[in-house]
C-alpha positions in Angstrom: -104.6 -50.8 132.4 -106.3 -49.8 129.3 -103.9 -46.9 128.9 -100.9 -49.3 129.2 -102.4 -51.6 126.6 -103.0 -48.7 124.2 -99.4 -47.5 124.7 -98.1 -51.0 124.1 -100.1 -51.3 120.9 -98.8 -47.9 119.8 -95.2 -48.9 120.4 -95.8 -52.2 118.7 -97.3 -50.5 115.6 -94.1 -48.4 115.3 -91.8 -51.4 115.5 -90.7 -52.9 112.2 -92.3 -56.3 111.5 -90.4 -59.3 110.3 -92.2 -59.1 107.0 -91.3 -55.5 106.7 -87.7 -56.0 107.5 -87.3 -58.8 105.0 -88.9 -56.6 102.4 -86.4 -53.9 103.1 -83.6 -56.4 102.6 -85.1 -57.4 99.3 -85.7 -53.9 97.9 -82.1 -53.1 96.9 -82.1 -56.1 94.6 -85.4 -55.5 92.9 -83.8 -53.5 90.1 -82.0 -56.6 89.0 -84.4 -58.3 86.6 -82.9 -61.8 87.1 -84.1 -65.3 87.9 -82.4 -64.9 91.3 -84.5 -61.9 92.2 -87.6 -63.8 91.0 -86.8 -66.7 93.3 -86.4 -64.3 96.2 -89.8 -62.8 95.5 -91.4 -66.2 95.2 -90.0 -67.2 98.6 -91.3 -64.0 100.2 -94.7 -64.4 98.7 -95.0 -68.1 99.8 -93.9 -67.1 103.3 -96.4 -64.3 103.9 -99.2 -64.6 101.3 -101.3 -67.0 103.5 -101.1 -65.0 106.7 -100.6 -61.4 105.5 -99.0 -60.1 108.8 -98.8 -56.4 109.5 -96.2 -54.6 107.5 -96.2 -57.2 104.7 -95.5 -56.3 101.1 -97.0 -59.3 99.4 -99.0 -57.2 96.9 -95.9 -55.3 95.9 -93.9 -58.5 95.7 -96.5 -60.1 93.4 -96.6 -57.1 91.1 -92.8 -57.0 90.9 -92.7 -60.8 90.3 -95.0 -60.4 87.3 -93.0 -57.6 86.0 -89.8 -59.6 86.1 -91.4 -62.7 84.7 -92.6 -60.6 81.7 -89.2 -59.1 81.2 -87.4 -62.5 81.4 -89.9 -64.0 79.0 -89.4 -61.1 76.4 -85.6 -61.6 76.8 -85.9 -65.3 76.3 -88.1 -64.9 73.2 -85.6 -62.3 71.7 -82.7 -64.6 72.4 -84.4 -67.6 70.8 -85.4 -65.6 67.7 -81.8 -64.5 67.2 -80.6 -68.1 67.4 -83.5 -69.4 65.2 -82.1 -67.3 62.4 -78.9 -69.3 62.4 -80.7 -72.7 62.3 -80.2 -74.7 59.1 -83.7 -75.7 57.9 -82.3 -78.6 56.0 -80.2 -80.0 58.8 -81.7 -82.5 61.2 -78.9 -81.9 63.8 -79.5 -78.1 63.6 -83.2 -78.3 64.0 -83.2 -80.9 66.8 -80.4 -79.0 68.5 -82.5 -75.9 68.6 -85.5 -77.8 69.9 -83.5 -79.5 72.6 -82.3 -76.1 73.8 -85.8 -74.5 73.6 -88.3 -77.4 74.3 -91.1 -74.8 74.5 -90.0 -73.1 71.3 -92.5 -71.0 69.4 -91.1 -72.7 66.3 -91.9 -76.2 67.5 -94.6 -76.9 64.9 -92.3 -75.5 62.2 -89.5 -77.7 63.3 -91.9 -80.7 63.3 -92.8 -80.0 59.7 -89.2 -79.5 58.6 -87.9 -82.7 60.3 -90.8 -84.7 58.7 -89.7 -83.4 55.3 -86.1 -84.4 55.9 -86.4 -87.9 57.3 -86.3 -90.9 55.0 -89.8 -92.3 55.0 -88.4 -95.7 54.0 -86.1 -95.9 57.0 -87.6 -97.7 60.0 -85.1 -96.0 62.4 -85.8 -92.5 61.2 -89.6 -93.0 61.4 -89.1 -94.3 65.0 -86.9 -91.4 65.8 -89.6 -89.0 64.6 -92.1 -90.6 66.9 -89.8 -90.3 69.9 -89.0 -86.6 69.1 -92.6 -85.6 68.4 -95.0 -88.0 70.3 -97.8 -85.5 69.6 -96.5 -84.3 66.3 -98.5 -83.4 63.3 -97.4 -86.5 61.4 -97.5 -89.0 64.2 -100.4 -91.0 62.7 -98.7 -91.0 59.3 -95.4 -92.1 60.8 -97.2 -95.0 62.6 -99.0 -96.0 59.4 -95.8 -96.0 57.5 -94.0 -98.1 60.0 -96.9 -100.7 59.9 -96.8 -100.7 56.0 -93.0 -100.5 55.6 -92.1 -104.2 55.5 -94.6 -105.0 52.8 -93.7 -101.9 50.8 -89.9 -102.7 51.0 -90.5 -106.2 49.5 -92.6 -104.7 46.7 -90.1 -101.9 46.0 -87.0 -104.1 46.0 -88.7 -106.7 43.8 -88.4 -104.6 40.7 -91.3 -106.5 39.3 -93.8 -104.3 37.4 -96.7 -106.7 37.9 -96.0 -107.0 41.6 -95.9 -103.2 42.0 -99.1 -102.9 39.9 -100.9 -105.4 42.0 -99.7 -103.7 45.2 -101.3 -100.5 44.0 -104.6 -102.3 43.3 -104.7 -104.1 46.6 -103.3 -101.3 48.8 -104.9 -98.0 47.5 -104.8 -96.6 51.1 -101.1 -97.4 51.6 -99.0 -94.4 52.9 -96.5 -95.5 50.2 -99.0 -95.3 47.3 -97.4 -92.2 45.8 -94.1 -93.9 45.8 -95.7 -97.0 44.3 -97.1 -95.0 41.4 -93.7 -93.4 40.8 -92.0 -96.8 40.8 -94.7 -98.1 38.4 -94.1 -95.3 35.9 -90.4 -95.9 36.1 -90.8 -99.6 35.5 -93.2 -99.0 32.6 -90.7 -96.6 31.0 -88.0 -99.3 31.4 -90.3 -101.9 29.8 -91.1 -99.7 26.8 -87.4 -99.0 26.3 -86.7 -102.7 26.3 -89.5 -103.3 23.7 -88.1 -100.5 21.4 -84.5 -101.6 21.9 -85.0 -105.3 21.2 -88.4 -105.7 19.4 -87.6 -109.0 17.9 -86.3 -110.5 21.1 -89.0 -109.2 23.4 -91.2 -111.9 24.8 -94.7 -111.5 23.3 -96.3 -113.6 26.0 -95.0 -111.2 28.6 -96.5 -108.3 26.7 -99.8 -110.1 26.5 -99.6 -110.8 30.2 -99.0 -107.1 31.0 -101.9 -106.1 28.7 -104.1 -108.6 30.4 -103.3 -107.1 33.8 -104.1 -103.6 32.6 -100.6 -102.3 32.9 -100.4 -101.7 29.2 -103.0 -101.3 26.4 -102.9 -103.0 23.0 -102.1 -99.7 21.5 
């Protein structure tokens, strides 16, 4: 009886296993470094990794899977780099188009910065678009602050009133639009001085005194 069992086991050992046969079917395709080959290897590993039957080639499959993954990743990186060279850094459509195609792009932070530089910071829609595109972007806090301050700034900006702009600067020194406010103030001061020089006899002295009192101009 023991001899019969030993003979049976010997015969069984020589018979091909299901895991072995499936591996033999896979082997001819292993030279094809493609996603399809990767999927076939993943399926083989999932099927036999937990039980590891006789004749399995799970370790070989894992090694080959890693090799193909690395090759596909290098290929994808090279392809993206080639396409990145053709991206227009001053075109929102070009930058976002690249990001849509490569959501895990190595240039994501760079695209973030370039898009932020392009958008109109006085456009509610463009600021909202930035927040949608880059919910964890480098400028998300700044975009949020600008949206919150935008309505007030637009009223000040569109007023064209030098005293209104000056008071805004004094009351809102932390405003995300403070730099724009200073630029507008300088422009309005220049316009005011030109008006004084152009029509000195007709310029309202009380207005000048008011502007001096505010601190916009000095007596000199």
